[in-house]
Every structure is written in structure tokens, then in C-alpha cells.
N, CA, C and O atoms as CSV, one atom per row, in Angstrom:
chain,resi,resn,atom,element,x,y,z
A,1,MET,N,N,39.238,-61.833,18.724
A,1,MET,CA,C,40.130,-60.996,16.967
A,1,MET,C,C,39.100,-60.685,16.797
A,1,MET,O,O,38.402,-61.638,17.143
A,2,ALA,N,N,38.347,-59.702,16.374
A,2,ALA,CA,C,37.578,-59.778,15.006
A,2,ALA,C,C,38.806,-59.627,13.317
A,2,ALA,O,O,39.992,-59.333,13.166
A,3,LYS,N,N,37.801,-59.974,12.479
A,3,LYS,CA,C,38.463,-59.475,11.208
A,3,LYS,C,C,38.039,-58.594,10.895
A,3,LYS,O,O,37.385,-57.878,11.654
A,4,GLY,N,N,38.300,-58.277,9.430
A,4,GLY,CA,C,38.256,-57.112,8.350
A,4,GLY,C,C,36.797,-56.938,8.161
A,4,GLY,O,O,36.236,-55.932,8.596
A,5,GLY,N,N,35.969,-58.145,7.347
A,5,GLY,CA,C,34.663,-57.712,7.498
A,5,GLY,C,C,33.714,-58.216,8.372
A,5,GLY,O,O,32.653,-58.829,8.255
A,6,GLU,N,N,34.438,-57.757,9.344
A,6,GLU,CA,C,32.941,-58.714,10.691
A,6,GLU,C,C,32.320,-57.974,11.337
A,6,GLU,O,O,31.472,-58.231,12.191
A,7,TRP,N,N,32.649,-57.121,11.021
A,7,TRP,CA,C,32.385,-56.092,11.902
A,7,TRP,C,C,31.221,-54.851,11.191
A,7,TRP,O,O,31.425,-54.528,10.020
A,8,SER,N,N,30.103,-54.242,11.904
A,8,SER,CA,C,28.816,-53.693,11.426
A,8,SER,C,C,28.502,-52.191,11.995
A,8,SER,O,O,27.586,-52.061,12.807
A,9,PRO,N,N,29.182,-51.180,11.616
A,9,PRO,CA,C,30.087,-50.391,12.117
A,9,PRO,C,C,27.970,-49.173,12.108
A,9,PRO,O,O,27.115,-49.265,11.228
A,10,ALA,N,N,27.907,-48.378,13.243
A,10,ALA,CA,C,27.638,-47.499,14.217
A,10,ALA,C,C,27.459,-46.385,13.745
A,10,ALA,O,O,28.247,-46.243,12.811
A,11,TRP,N,N,26.757,-45.387,13.906
A,11,TRP,CA,C,26.600,-43.803,13.961
A,11,TRP,C,C,26.408,-42.928,14.717
A,11,TRP,O,O,25.340,-42.328,14.590
A,12,ARG,N,N,27.204,-42.569,15.632
A,12,ARG,CA,C,26.645,-41.742,16.480
A,12,ARG,C,C,27.095,-40.130,16.642
A,12,ARG,O,O,28.071,-39.611,16.101
A,13,HIS,N,N,26.406,-39.668,17.271
A,13,HIS,CA,C,26.067,-37.882,17.516
A,13,HIS,C,C,26.679,-37.202,18.564
A,13,HIS,O,O,26.285,-37.339,19.722
A,14,ILE,N,N,27.524,-36.547,18.287
A,14,ILE,CA,C,27.692,-35.199,19.214
A,14,ILE,C,C,27.500,-34.005,19.483
A,14,ILE,O,O,28.125,-33.135,18.876
A,15,ASP,N,N,26.780,-33.765,20.251
A,15,ASP,CA,C,26.371,-32.577,20.129
A,15,ASP,C,C,27.228,-31.617,21.177
A,15,ASP,O,O,27.075,-31.633,22.398
A,16,ALA,N,N,28.476,-30.496,20.205
A,16,ALA,CA,C,29.710,-30.452,20.768
A,16,ALA,C,C,29.659,-28.990,21.932
A,16,ALA,O,O,30.634,-28.621,22.586
A,17,ASP,N,N,28.360,-28.371,21.960
A,17,ASP,CA,C,27.747,-26.889,22.583
A,17,ASP,C,C,28.244,-27.268,23.853
A,17,ASP,O,O,27.954,-28.376,24.304
A,18,GLY,N,N,29.382,-26.008,24.855
A,18,GLY,CA,C,29.060,-26.658,25.373
A,18,GLY,C,C,30.218,-27.472,25.771
A,18,GLY,O,O,30.856,-26.951,26.685
A,19,LYS,N,N,30.643,-28.516,25.382
A,19,LYS,CA,C,32.109,-29.334,25.475
A,19,LYS,C,C,33.148,-28.707,25.402
A,19,LYS,O,O,33.288,-27.540,25.035
A,20,ILE,N,N,34.200,-29.691,25.861
A,20,ILE,CA,C,35.928,-28.821,26.517
A,20,ILE,C,C,36.703,-29.547,24.730
A,20,ILE,O,O,36.247,-30.612,24.314
A,21,LEU,N,N,37.238,-29.191,24.337
A,21,LEU,CA,C,37.510,-29.393,22.874
A,21,LEU,C,C,38.700,-30.580,23.296
A,21,LEU,O,O,39.359,-30.620,22.257
A,22,GLY,N,N,39.194,-31.347,24.036
A,22,GLY,CA,C,40.253,-31.919,24.887
A,22,GLY,C,C,39.404,-33.006,25.297
A,22,GLY,O,O,39.264,-33.975,24.550
A,23,ARG,N,N,38.775,-32.935,26.501
A,23,ARG,CA,C,38.120,-34.084,26.453
A,23,ARG,C,C,37.618,-34.682,25.772
A,23,ARG,O,O,37.905,-35.877,25.833
A,24,MET,N,N,36.287,-34.136,24.424
A,24,MET,CA,C,35.385,-34.621,23.532
A,24,MET,C,C,36.258,-35.078,22.190
A,24,MET,O,O,35.814,-35.765,21.270
A,25,ALA,N,N,36.979,-34.788,22.247
A,25,ALA,CA,C,38.411,-35.369,21.218
A,25,ALA,C,C,38.859,-37.065,22.087
A,25,ALA,O,O,38.870,-38.075,21.383
A,26,VAL,N,N,39.243,-37.187,23.828
A,26,VAL,CA,C,39.041,-37.967,23.688
A,26,VAL,C,C,38.443,-38.950,23.431
A,26,VAL,O,O,39.072,-39.887,22.939
A,27,GLU,N,N,36.780,-39.097,23.717
A,27,GLU,CA,C,36.242,-39.716,23.610
A,27,GLU,C,C,35.634,-40.298,22.038
A,27,GLU,O,O,35.141,-41.330,21.582
A,28,ILE,N,N,36.053,-38.805,21.523
A,28,ILE,CA,C,35.638,-39.212,19.476
A,28,ILE,C,C,36.674,-40.181,18.908
A,28,ILE,O,O,36.372,-41.030,18.070
A,29,ALA,N,N,38.102,-39.999,19.472
A,29,ALA,CA,C,38.963,-41.379,18.873
A,29,ALA,C,C,38.716,-42.567,19.587
A,29,ALA,O,O,38.775,-43.632,18.972
A,30,ARG,N,N,38.426,-42.552,20.895
A,30,ARG,CA,C,38.204,-43.989,21.485
A,30,ARG,C,C,37.150,-44.800,20.396
A,30,ARG,O,O,37.280,-45.895,19.848
A,31,VAL,N,N,35.833,-43.580,20.310
A,31,VAL,CA,C,34.559,-44.769,19.793
A,31,VAL,C,C,35.189,-44.594,17.674
A,31,VAL,O,O,35.119,-45.453,16.794
A,32,LEU,N,N,35.687,-43.251,17.602
A,32,LEU,CA,C,36.867,-44.218,15.973
A,32,LEU,C,C,37.288,-45.252,15.294
A,32,LEU,O,O,37.083,-45.769,14.195
A,33,MET,N,N,38.414,-45.555,16.927
A,33,MET,CA,C,39.249,-46.765,17.110
A,33,MET,C,C,37.942,-47.755,17.451
A,33,MET,O,O,37.716,-48.714,16.713
A,34,GLY,N,N,37.237,-47.519,18.415
A,34,GLY,CA,C,36.315,-49.265,18.912
A,34,GLY,C,C,36.911,-49.770,19.634
A,34,GLY,O,O,37.077,-50.989,19.594
A,35,LYS,N,N,37.656,-48.666,20.924
A,35,LYS,CA,C,38.063,-49.549,21.937
A,35,LYS,C,C,36.499,-49.428,22.556
A,35,LYS,O,O,36.376,-50.507,23.136
A,36,HIS,N,N,35.322,-48.736,22.728
A,36,HIS,CA,C,34.740,-47.987,23.393
A,36,HIS,C,C,33.788,-50.002,23.367
A,36,HIS,O,O,33.107,-50.234,24.366
A,37,LYS,N,N,33.848,-50.973,22.442
A,37,LYS,CA,C,34.077,-52.331,22.095
A,37,LYS,C,C,34.704,-54.000,22.486
A,37,LYS,O,O,35.766,-54.394,22.005
A,38,PRO,N,N,33.989,-54.720,23.272
A,38,PRO,CA,C,34.249,-55.217,23.672
A,38,PRO,C,C,35.132,-55.847,22.748
A,38,PRO,O,O,36.153,-56.288,23.276
A,39,THR,N,N,34.980,-56.092,20.950
A,39,THR,CA,C,35.383,-56.293,19.958
A,39,THR,C,C,36.815,-55.324,19.598
A,39,THR,O,O,37.482,-55.577,18.595
A,40,TYR,N,N,37.103,-54.445,20.338
A,40,TYR,CA,C,38.258,-53.648,19.979
A,40,TYR,C,C,39.223,-55.091,19.842
A,40,TYR,O,O,39.160,-56.140,20.484
A,41,THR,N,N,40.153,-54.659,18.700
A,41,THR,CA,C,40.981,-55.379,18.033
A,41,THR,C,C,42.039,-54.249,17.655
A,41,THR,O,O,41.472,-53.210,17.317
A,42,PRO,N,N,44.053,-54.153,17.612
A,42,PRO,CA,C,44.049,-52.783,17.140
A,42,PRO,C,C,44.741,-52.807,15.464
A,42,PRO,O,O,44.996,-51.785,14.826
A,43,HIS,N,N,44.879,-53.708,15.150
A,43,HIS,CA,C,45.212,-54.039,13.950
A,43,HIS,C,C,44.066,-53.547,12.800
A,43,HIS,O,O,44.477,-52.868,11.859
A,44,VAL,N,N,42.852,-53.838,12.867
A,44,VAL,CA,C,41.720,-54.270,12.479
A,44,VAL,C,C,41.068,-52.089,13.280
A,44,VAL,O,O,41.486,-51.393,14.205
A,45,ASP,N,N,39.999,-51.905,12.260
A,45,ASP,CA,C,39.244,-51.441,11.870
A,45,ASP,C,C,37.563,-51.706,12.370
A,45,ASP,O,O,36.630,-52.251,11.780
A,46,THR,N,N,37.685,-50.886,14.080
A,46,THR,CA,C,36.432,-51.318,14.552
A,46,THR,C,C,35.296,-50.680,14.932
A,46,THR,O,O,34.232,-51.049,15.431
A,47,GLY,N,N,35.841,-49.450,14.522
A,47,GLY,CA,C,35.293,-47.882,15.584
A,47,GLY,C,C,33.866,-47.662,14.788
A,47,GLY,O,O,33.737,-48.331,13.762
A,48,ASP,N,N,33.290,-47.199,14.985
A,48,ASP,CA,C,31.885,-46.129,14.741
A,48,ASP,C,C,32.101,-45.174,13.458
A,48,ASP,O,O,33.200,-44.885,12.985
A,49,PHE,N,N,30.685,-44.684,12.922
A,49,PHE,CA,C,31.277,-43.066,12.551
A,49,PHE,C,C,30.819,-41.833,13.344
A,49,PHE,O,O,29.648,-41.553,13.601
A,50,VAL,N,N,31.612,-41.328,13.600
A,50,VAL,CA,C,31.004,-40.415,14.711
A,50,VAL,C,C,30.519,-39.107,13.853
A,50,VAL,O,O,31.358,-38.628,13.089
A,51,VAL,N,N,29.423,-38.586,13.911
A,51,VAL,CA,C,29.107,-37.089,13.294
A,51,VAL,C,C,29.250,-36.257,14.297
A,51,VAL,O,O,28.798,-36.722,15.343
A,52,VAL,N,N,29.709,-35.193,14.388
A,52,VAL,CA,C,29.493,-33.432,15.819
A,52,VAL,C,C,28.998,-32.871,14.792
A,52,VAL,O,O,28.996,-33.172,13.598
A,53,THR,N,N,28.529,-31.925,15.447
A,53,THR,CA,C,27.485,-30.322,15.168
A,53,THR,C,C,27.583,-29.795,16.460
A,53,THR,O,O,27.736,-30.186,17.617
A,54,ASN,N,N,27.392,-28.432,15.625
A,54,ASN,CA,C,27.815,-27.508,16.648
A,54,ASN,C,C,29.349,-27.316,16.931
A,54,ASN,O,O,29.761,-27.242,18.088
A,55,ALA,N,N,29.890,-27.265,16.223
A,55,ALA,CA,C,31.667,-27.633,16.698
A,55,ALA,C,C,31.630,-25.884,16.956
A,55,ALA,O,O,32.280,-25.635,17.972
A,56,GLU,N,N,31.025,-24.559,16.291
A,56,GLU,CA,C,31.917,-23.811,16.831
A,56,GLU,C,C,31.412,-23.800,18.087
A,56,GLU,O,O,32.026,-22.918,18.688
A,57,LYS,N,N,30.481,-24.399,18.931
A,57,LYS,CA,C,30.471,-23.831,19.873
A,57,LYS,C,C,31.078,-24.025,21.295
A,57,LYS,O,O,30.783,-23.486,22.362
A,58,VAL,N,N,32.340,-25.280,20.874
A,58,VAL,CA,C,33.263,-26.748,21.518
A,58,VAL,C,C,34.518,-25.216,22.327
A,58,VAL,O,O,35.116,-24.323,21.726
A,59,ARG,N,N,34.467,-25.526,23.793
A,59,ARG,CA,C,35.482,-24.297,24.728
A,59,ARG,C,C,36.940,-25.377,24.431
A,59,ARG,O,O,37.194,-26.483,23.955
A,60,VAL,N,N,37.733,-24.040,25.159
A,60,VAL,CA,C,39.014,-24.959,25.443
A,60,VAL,C,C,39.250,-23.760,27.217
A,60,VAL,O,O,38.590,-22.859,27.735
A,61,THR,N,N,39.916,-24.130,27.386
A,61,THR,CA,C,40.284,-23.932,28.725
A,61,THR,C,C,41.431,-23.184,29.263
A,61,THR,O,O,42.395,-23.749,28.746
A,62,GLY,N,N,41.597,-22.830,29.540
A,62,GLY,CA,C,42.522,-21.691,30.294
A,62,GLY,C,C,43.341,-20.249,28.963
A,62,GLY,O,O,42.523,-19.450,28.507
A,63,ARG,N,N,44.605,-20.120,28.579
A,63,ARG,CA,C,44.282,-19.199,27.991
A,63,ARG,C,C,45.040,-19.841,26.569
A,63,ARG,O,O,45.863,-19.271,25.853
A,64,LYS,N,N,44.569,-20.983,26.446
A,64,LYS,CA,C,44.757,-21.869,25.014
A,64,LYS,C,C,44.263,-20.531,23.743
A,64,LYS,O,O,44.720,-20.181,22.655
A,65,ALA,N,N,43.159,-20.113,24.572
A,65,ALA,CA,C,42.167,-19.022,22.584
A,65,ALA,C,C,43.298,-18.782,22.600
A,65,ALA,O,O,43.875,-19.049,21.546
A,66,GLU,N,N,44.160,-18.186,23.736
A,66,GLU,CA,C,44.680,-16.972,23.026
A,66,GLU,C,C,46.267,-17.114,22.631
A,66,GLU,O,O,46.873,-16.209,22.058
A,67,THR,N,N,46.874,-18.387,23.015
A,67,THR,CA,C,48.413,-18.977,22.387
A,67,THR,C,C,48.090,-20.049,21.975
A,67,THR,O,O,48.913,-20.942,22.177
A,68,MET,N,N,47.079,-20.350,21.400
A,68,MET,CA,C,47.231,-21.696,20.908
A,68,MET,C,C,47.188,-21.557,19.687
A,68,MET,O,O,47.016,-20.351,19.510
A,69,HIS,N,N,47.261,-22.267,18.336
A,69,HIS,CA,C,48.059,-21.956,17.030
A,69,HIS,C,C,48.076,-22.714,16.157
A,69,HIS,O,O,48.245,-23.816,16.679
A,70,TYR,N,N,47.976,-22.853,14.720
A,70,TYR,CA,C,47.978,-24.232,13.360
A,70,TYR,C,C,48.885,-24.007,12.981
A,70,TYR,O,O,49.123,-22.959,12.382
A,71,ASP,N,N,49.917,-25.141,13.254
A,71,ASP,CA,C,51.017,-24.872,11.878
A,71,ASP,C,C,50.992,-25.493,10.532
A,71,ASP,O,O,50.579,-26.624,10.272
A,72,ARG,N,N,51.568,-24.469,9.563
A,72,ARG,CA,C,51.000,-24.904,8.327
A,72,ARG,C,C,52.568,-24.821,7.270
A,72,ARG,O,O,53.223,-23.817,7.550
A,73,TYR,N,N,53.013,-25.434,6.496
A,73,TYR,CA,C,54.215,-25.992,5.897
A,73,TYR,C,C,54.075,-25.441,4.899
A,73,TYR,O,O,53.546,-24.486,5.468
A,74,SER,N,N,54.053,-24.980,3.299
A,74,SER,CA,C,54.050,-25.342,2.056
A,74,SER,C,C,55.588,-25.912,1.372
A,74,SER,O,O,56.144,-25.862,0.275
A,75,TYR,N,N,55.872,-26.455,2.707
A,75,TYR,CA,C,56.696,-26.846,1.472
A,75,TYR,C,C,57.705,-26.419,0.682
A,75,TYR,O,O,58.426,-27.206,0.070
A,76,TYR,N,N,57.831,-25.165,0.635
A,76,TYR,CA,C,58.658,-24.184,0.128
A,76,TYR,C,C,59.157,-23.216,1.093
A,76,TYR,O,O,58.698,-22.960,2.206
A,77,PRO,N,N,60.655,-22.475,0.212
A,77,PRO,CA,C,61.676,-21.933,1.441
A,77,PRO,C,C,60.716,-20.696,2.063
A,77,PRO,O,O,60.108,-19.813,1.458
A,78,GLY,N,N,60.811,-20.961,3.440
A,78,GLY,CA,C,59.794,-19.539,3.334
A,78,GLY,C,C,58.261,-20.048,4.098
A,78,GLY,O,O,57.854,-19.399,5.061
A,79,GLY,N,N,57.520,-21.173,3.614
A,79,GLY,CA,C,56.419,-20.849,3.228
A,79,GLY,C,C,56.011,-21.811,4.401
A,79,GLY,O,O,55.278,-22.704,3.974
A,80,TYR,N,N,56.335,-21.933,6.148
A,80,TYR,CA,C,56.028,-21.502,7.696
A,80,TYR,C,C,55.382,-20.527,7.547
A,80,TYR,O,O,55.589,-19.622,6.738
A,81,LYS,N,N,53.973,-20.682,8.825
A,81,LYS,CA,C,52.833,-20.041,9.123
A,81,LYS,C,C,51.885,-21.224,9.472
A,81,LYS,O,O,51.298,-22.204,9.014
A,82,GLU,N,N,52.264,-20.055,11.235
A,82,GLU,CA,C,51.567,-19.973,12.785
A,82,GLU,C,C,49.801,-18.774,12.199
A,82,GLU,O,O,49.665,-17.561,12.035
A,83,ILE,N,N,48.767,-20.035,12.065
A,83,ILE,CA,C,47.621,-19.363,11.927
A,83,ILE,C,C,47.079,-19.992,13.998
A,83,ILE,O,O,47.152,-20.992,14.711
A,84,PRO,N,N,46.598,-18.597,14.052
A,84,PRO,CA,C,46.010,-18.330,15.528
A,84,PRO,C,C,44.708,-18.989,15.191
A,84,PRO,O,O,44.233,-18.891,14.059
A,85,TYR,N,N,44.002,-19.796,16.349
A,85,TYR,CA,C,43.352,-20.048,17.488
A,85,TYR,C,C,41.836,-19.901,16.668
A,85,TYR,O,O,41.267,-20.812,16.067
A,86,SER,N,N,41.431,-18.701,16.803
A,86,SER,CA,C,41.172,-17.562,16.929
A,86,SER,C,C,40.660,-17.396,15.254
A,86,SER,O,O,39.624,-17.320,14.593
A,87,GLN,N,N,41.890,-17.397,15.114
A,87,GLN,CA,C,41.330,-17.460,12.920
A,87,GLN,C,C,40.723,-18.411,12.354
A,87,GLN,O,O,39.802,-18.331,11.541
A,88,VAL,N,N,41.165,-19.216,12.722
A,88,VAL,CA,C,40.668,-21.151,12.576
A,88,VAL,C,C,38.969,-21.043,13.215
A,88,VAL,O,O,37.972,-21.556,12.706
A,89,ARG,N,N,39.035,-20.294,14.343
A,89,ARG,CA,C,37.982,-21.226,14.987
A,89,ARG,C,C,36.578,-19.994,13.826
A,89,ARG,O,O,35.444,-20.420,13.609
A,90,ALA,N,N,36.885,-19.076,13.477
A,90,ALA,CA,C,36.282,-18.121,13.608
A,90,ALA,C,C,36.072,-18.759,11.496
A,90,ALA,O,O,34.970,-18.606,10.970
A,91,ARG,N,N,36.585,-19.030,11.136
A,91,ARG,CA,C,36.916,-19.141,9.755
A,91,ARG,C,C,36.514,-20.913,9.289
A,91,ARG,O,O,35.805,-21.169,8.316
A,92,HIS,N,N,37.050,-21.862,10.086
A,92,HIS,CA,C,36.390,-23.256,10.118
A,92,HIS,C,C,36.529,-23.933,11.413
A,92,HIS,O,O,37.333,-24.777,11.812
A,93,PRO,N,N,35.896,-23.556,11.764
A,93,PRO,CA,C,35.588,-24.153,13.164
A,93,PRO,C,C,35.914,-26.188,13.557
A,93,PRO,O,O,36.462,-26.972,14.332
A,94,ASP,N,N,35.018,-26.071,12.241
A,94,ASP,CA,C,35.558,-27.757,12.085
A,94,ASP,C,C,36.356,-28.270,12.249
A,94,ASP,O,O,36.387,-29.350,12.838
A,95,ARG,N,N,37.487,-27.553,11.687
A,95,ARG,CA,C,39.298,-28.569,11.468
A,95,ARG,C,C,39.604,-28.703,12.370
A,95,ARG,O,O,40.246,-29.733,12.577
A,96,ILE,N,N,39.262,-27.402,13.952
A,96,ILE,CA,C,39.675,-27.658,15.019
A,96,ILE,C,C,39.386,-28.791,15.212
A,96,ILE,O,O,40.202,-29.612,14.792
A,97,ILE,N,N,38.373,-29.224,15.777
A,97,ILE,CA,C,38.162,-30.855,16.568
A,97,ILE,C,C,38.990,-32.054,15.286
A,97,ILE,O,O,39.778,-32.940,15.615
A,98,THR,N,N,38.613,-31.806,14.057
A,98,THR,CA,C,38.891,-32.340,13.056
A,98,THR,C,C,41.181,-32.640,13.648
A,98,THR,O,O,41.672,-33.672,14.106
A,99,GLU,N,N,41.617,-31.839,13.466
A,99,GLU,CA,C,43.047,-31.768,13.668
A,99,GLU,C,C,43.090,-32.839,15.760
A,99,GLU,O,O,43.630,-33.761,16.371
A,100,ALA,N,N,42.239,-31.909,15.868
A,100,ALA,CA,C,42.721,-32.807,18.010
A,100,ALA,C,C,42.543,-34.088,17.606
A,100,ALA,O,O,43.529,-34.823,17.559
A,101,VAL,N,N,41.310,-34.554,17.262
A,101,VAL,CA,C,40.945,-36.270,17.296
A,101,VAL,C,C,42.169,-37.130,16.025
A,101,VAL,O,O,42.504,-38.301,16.205
A,102,ARG,N,N,42.709,-36.267,14.761
A,102,ARG,CA,C,43.950,-36.918,14.257
A,102,ARG,C,C,44.703,-36.835,15.135
A,102,ARG,O,O,44.625,-38.025,15.443
A,103,ARG,N,N,45.497,-36.384,15.937
A,103,ARG,CA,C,46.863,-36.030,16.765
A,103,ARG,C,C,46.578,-37.706,18.049
A,103,ARG,O,O,47.531,-38.436,18.317
A,104,MET,N,N,45.296,-37.938,18.564
A,104,MET,CA,C,45.786,-38.606,19.055
A,104,MET,C,C,45.187,-39.896,18.555
A,104,MET,O,O,45.242,-40.762,19.428
A,105,LEU,N,N,44.440,-40.448,17.040
A,105,LEU,CA,C,44.796,-41.565,16.124
A,105,LEU,C,C,45.859,-42.126,15.993
A,105,LEU,O,O,46.955,-41.566,16.049
A,106,PRO,N,N,45.636,-43.452,15.779
A,106,PRO,CA,C,47.129,-44.092,15.222
A,106,PRO,C,C,48.037,-43.484,14.458
A,106,PRO,O,O,48.338,-42.687,15.347
A,107,LYS,N,N,48.691,-43.191,13.628
A,107,LYS,CA,C,49.722,-42.515,12.592
A,107,LYS,C,C,50.250,-43.876,11.767
A,107,LYS,O,O,51.288,-44.532,11.684
A,108,ASN,N,N,49.178,-43.891,11.326
A,108,ASN,CA,C,49.613,-45.008,9.984
A,108,ASN,C,C,48.257,-44.705,9.250
A,108,ASN,O,O,47.417,-43.915,9.680
A,109,ALA,N,N,48.112,-45.661,7.720
A,109,ALA,CA,C,47.342,-45.878,7.693
A,109,ALA,C,C,45.927,-46.531,7.812
A,109,ALA,O,O,45.004,-46.633,7.005
A,110,LEU,N,N,46.072,-46.904,9.000
A,110,LEU,CA,C,44.522,-47.244,9.452
A,110,LEU,C,C,43.812,-46.034,10.132
A,110,LEU,O,O,42.639,-45.737,9.908
A,111,GLY,N,N,45.037,-45.043,11.398
A,111,GLY,CA,C,44.742,-44.517,11.558
A,111,GLY,C,C,44.139,-42.839,10.773
A,111,GLY,O,O,43.516,-41.969,11.380
A,112,ARG,N,N,44.615,-42.793,9.139
A,112,ARG,CA,C,44.068,-41.964,7.793
A,112,ARG,C,C,42.161,-42.546,8.004
A,112,ARG,O,O,41.148,-41.908,8.291
A,113,LYS,N,N,42.415,-44.105,7.675
A,113,LYS,CA,C,41.419,-44.654,7.678
A,113,LYS,C,C,40.180,-44.636,8.746
A,113,LYS,O,O,39.070,-45.107,8.495
A,114,MET,N,N,40.636,-43.873,10.260
A,114,MET,CA,C,39.866,-44.284,10.638
A,114,MET,C,C,38.818,-42.609,10.978
A,114,MET,O,O,37.635,-42.517,11.309
A,115,LEU,N,N,39.782,-41.569,10.741
A,115,LEU,CA,C,39.666,-40.224,10.559
A,115,LEU,C,C,38.567,-40.028,9.352
A,115,LEU,O,O,37.675,-39.205,9.561
A,116,LYS,N,N,38.578,-40.683,8.195
A,116,LYS,CA,C,37.432,-41.273,7.170
A,116,LYS,C,C,36.051,-40.714,7.645
A,116,LYS,O,O,35.143,-40.092,7.095
A,117,LYS,N,N,36.374,-41.405,9.428
A,117,LYS,CA,C,34.368,-41.463,9.547
A,117,LYS,C,C,34.084,-40.684,10.636
A,117,LYS,O,O,33.047,-40.914,11.258
A,118,LEU,N,N,34.897,-39.709,11.016
A,118,LEU,CA,C,34.322,-38.577,11.619
A,118,LEU,C,C,34.020,-37.208,10.553
A,118,LEU,O,O,34.782,-36.643,9.769
A,119,LYS,N,N,32.490,-36.938,10.913
A,119,LYS,CA,C,32.077,-36.048,10.137
A,119,LYS,C,C,31.859,-35.255,10.789
A,119,LYS,O,O,31.083,-35.695,11.637
A,120,VAL,N,N,32.247,-33.413,11.103
A,120,VAL,CA,C,32.343,-32.520,11.602
A,120,VAL,C,C,31.587,-31.185,11.048
A,120,VAL,O,O,32.041,-30.564,10.086
A,121,TYR,N,N,30.508,-30.829,11.667
A,121,TYR,CA,C,29.251,-29.310,10.910
A,121,TYR,C,C,29.262,-28.807,12.029
A,121,TYR,O,O,29.165,-29.271,13.165
A,122,ARG,N,N,29.434,-27.459,11.471
A,122,ARG,CA,C,29.265,-26.072,11.980
A,122,ARG,C,C,27.808,-25.914,13.086
A,122,ARG,O,O,27.550,-25.910,14.290
A,123,GLY,N,N,27.008,-25.775,11.541
A,123,GLY,CA,C,25.693,-25.784,13.204
A,123,GLY,C,C,25.135,-27.140,13.617
A,123,GLY,O,O,25.730,-28.214,13.703
A,124,GLU,N,N,23.483,-26.761,13.923
A,124,GLU,CA,C,23.104,-27.803,14.245
A,124,GLU,C,C,22.592,-29.298,13.757
A,124,GLU,O,O,22.367,-30.382,14.295
A,125,ASP,N,N,22.524,-28.583,12.076
A,125,ASP,CA,C,21.522,-29.639,10.516
A,125,ASP,C,C,22.936,-30.994,10.682
A,125,ASP,O,O,23.771,-31.312,11.529
A,126,HIS,N,N,22.552,-31.404,9.431
A,126,HIS,CA,C,24.055,-32.372,8.951
A,126,HIS,C,C,23.284,-33.366,8.269
A,126,HIS,O,O,22.343,-33.911,8.845
A,127,PRO,N,N,23.537,-33.594,7.327
A,127,PRO,CA,C,22.788,-34.667,6.093
A,127,PRO,C,C,23.360,-36.178,6.223
A,127,PRO,O,O,23.921,-36.799,5.320
A,128,HIS,N,N,23.027,-36.769,7.909
A,128,HIS,CA,C,23.244,-38.188,8.403
A,128,HIS,C,C,22.293,-38.210,9.145
A,128,HIS,O,O,22.248,-38.512,10.338
A,129,ALA,N,N,21.300,-37.807,8.285
A,129,ALA,CA,C,19.689,-38.431,9.171
A,129,ALA,C,C,19.536,-40.127,9.084
A,129,ALA,O,O,19.236,-41.089,9.791
A,130,ALA,N,N,19.861,-39.868,8.028
A,130,ALA,CA,C,18.645,-41.615,6.750
A,130,ALA,C,C,19.806,-42.730,8.223
A,130,ALA,O,O,19.229,-43.728,8.655
A,131,GLN,N,N,21.246,-42.440,8.793
A,131,GLN,CA,C,21.772,-43.173,9.358
A,131,GLN,C,C,21.273,-43.139,10.501
A,131,GLN,O,O,21.739,-44.034,11.206
A,132,HIS,N,N,20.413,-42.405,11.088
A,132,HIS,CA,C,20.003,-42.678,12.728
A,132,HIS,C,C,20.969,-42.454,13.655
A,132,HIS,O,O,20.734,-42.966,14.749
A,133,PRO,N,N,22.098,-41.778,13.543
A,133,PRO,CA,C,22.979,-41.448,14.367
A,133,PRO,C,C,21.875,-41.305,15.709
A,133,PRO,O,O,20.788,-40.740,15.825
A,134,LYS,N,N,23.124,-42.485,17.081
A,134,LYS,CA,C,22.576,-42.354,18.336
A,134,LYS,C,C,23.595,-41.391,19.299
A,134,LYS,O,O,24.821,-41.360,19.404
A,135,PRO,N,N,22.783,-40.817,19.786
A,135,PRO,CA,C,23.780,-39.449,20.872
A,135,PRO,C,C,24.750,-40.593,21.575
A,135,PRO,O,O,24.651,-41.819,21.611
A,136,TRP,N,N,25.669,-39.730,22.085
A,136,TRP,CA,C,26.919,-40.116,22.605
A,136,TRP,C,C,27.338,-38.744,23.853
A,136,TRP,O,O,27.347,-37.513,23.810
A,137,MET,N,N,27.539,-39.428,24.532
A,137,MET,CA,C,28.153,-37.826,25.554
A,137,MET,C,C,27.218,-37.146,25.672
A,137,MET,O,O,27.266,-35.987,25.261
A,138,THR,N,N,25.881,-37.744,26.370
A,138,THR,CA,C,24.830,-36.528,26.909
A,138,THR,C,C,25.289,-36.181,28.247
A,138,THR,O,O,24.355,-35.839,28.972
A,139,SER,N,N,26.979,-36.154,29.065
A,139,SER,CA,C,26.738,-34.978,29.670
A,139,SER,C,C,27.673,-33.494,29.746
A,139,SER,O,O,27.243,-32.525,30.372
């Protein structure tokens, strides 16, 4: 069983070009939680940092691009909005990947801490070159 300060996180890089959204989000969530390591402990954050590039090139299958939407609520009467997938993809493609991964993480403070280790960027470039992220999901 791992303890709180005994882990040293690595940095992983995933290129989202041509990847299917759900299958990629599953792998990202596994790495963020640390389930790919033999020292995985459910109540300790033992996961790695993940840098995702080319977020605008991620794919969805079937008719999801036409039917999927993202909900927002301002907590005011009549403040519920449904934003279509195509609009979110055009304006903020990084939010598509972040939301898919967030829904696969634990729904508690530990899950929110894990999500902060996810860095998603629109193009090829990212500011984390100094951390030397290793490639993940080559296929």
C-alpha cells in the first residue's frame, strides 16, 4: 500500500490525432489514477501527469457528433443550457477531453486532485517540454 508522499509522478504525452474520444479517455483516467502501476492504492493519488495535444483532432463514432451536447446550469431560474458538441469542439476542444476524463474519475476530492494533473492543448505545442513527457498510447 502506497502512502501519501512516497510516489514520484512521471509525465506522459498523448497525441489525440485520430484517437476515439471514449477509448482515449479511459486510458487517460487509468494513468491519472495510477492503475497502470503495481503500487496502485485507491485512497492515495499515485497517478502520473498527462499532457494531451491535438485536442481538436479527436474523433467520435456514430452519430455522437450530431446528438451529443454539454449541459450548463447557472443556478438561476431558466439558467439551464444545452451546448451542442459541434459548438464546443469549435470553441474549446480541450473541454471535450477534460469532461470525458472527469466523468471517469472518482467523484470526490481525490478525483478533483487527479484531474488537475491533466493538461490538454489544442495544437502540437505544449509548455511542458522541460518535464520530458514519455509517449503513451502509440497505436
